[in-house]
C-alpha positions, 0 to 999 in steps of 0.5 A: 500500500505504501509503495503504491502511494509513493508511486502515485505521488511520484507520478502526480508530481511528474504530471504537475511538473510537465504541465506547469513547464509546458508553458515555458518556451525557452530560447538559448543564447551563447555570448562570447567576448574576447580581448587581447588577454581575457575571454568571457563566455556566458550561456543564457536560457530566456523566455519572455519574462526571465533570463537565467545565465551562467558564465565564466571569465578568464584573464591571463595576467601576471596571475590568472583571474577566474570568475564564475557568474550566475544571473537571474533577471526579470525582463520586459519590453518598454520604450523611451520616445521612439526607441524600443528597449529590452530591460532586465532587473535582477541579481548576479552572483560572482565567484572569483579567484586570483592566487590567494585572493578569492571571494563571492558576491551577489550583485544587484543591477540589470541590463538595458538594450536599446534598438536604433530604428533608423539603423536596422540591426544596430543596438546599444547595450549596457549592464551594471551590477553592484554588490555592497559590503553586506552582499560580499563575502570572502576577501571582498567588501564590494564588487562592481561589474559594468559593460557597454557595447554596440551590437549589429544583428548580422543574421536572424540568430547572430549578433557581433559586438564591440565594447568596454567592460570593467570588473572591480572588487573592494578588498576586505580589511584594506581601504583599496580596490582591485581591478580585474579587467578594464578594457575593450572587447570584441564579441558575438552572440548566437541564439538558438 
């Protein structure tokens, strides 16, 4: 009897999961940004209202810098004047390590992508996340991540981009900051 109840409960939970996720139509995006000494890849699953991403940043400097990020944003469409925009607001978790310096942060922020109607396929995109001391752990007491880029939609499911990114962390117990990256990059985004 108990075995039947467990089997029934399992099948009911499976049915509820399948029916509740059948409305979730997702798209996948692979974003890659490269500079002369760094690379950042980000994989995102999106639908009309949500973005979940997982990324990895590596910089070959005097010592290697490794940063893993996870993203969770609510997103929506809006417009300012005649400029259609996609806006995302949410959280970005960052886990970083450079030699013995390591920590993690939960940044609050978002992204904005503005399409330029007069220049078909052209858009401007920006992302900003900030983690104050209360959301910074390990050797960090704050974290800043900023990106500004121009995109060109070359085919239906691919963009190319160029821009600037900045990653900076405040060091715990010392009144100074450490910049992981500050510079230009080239990139591409594939949508499938």
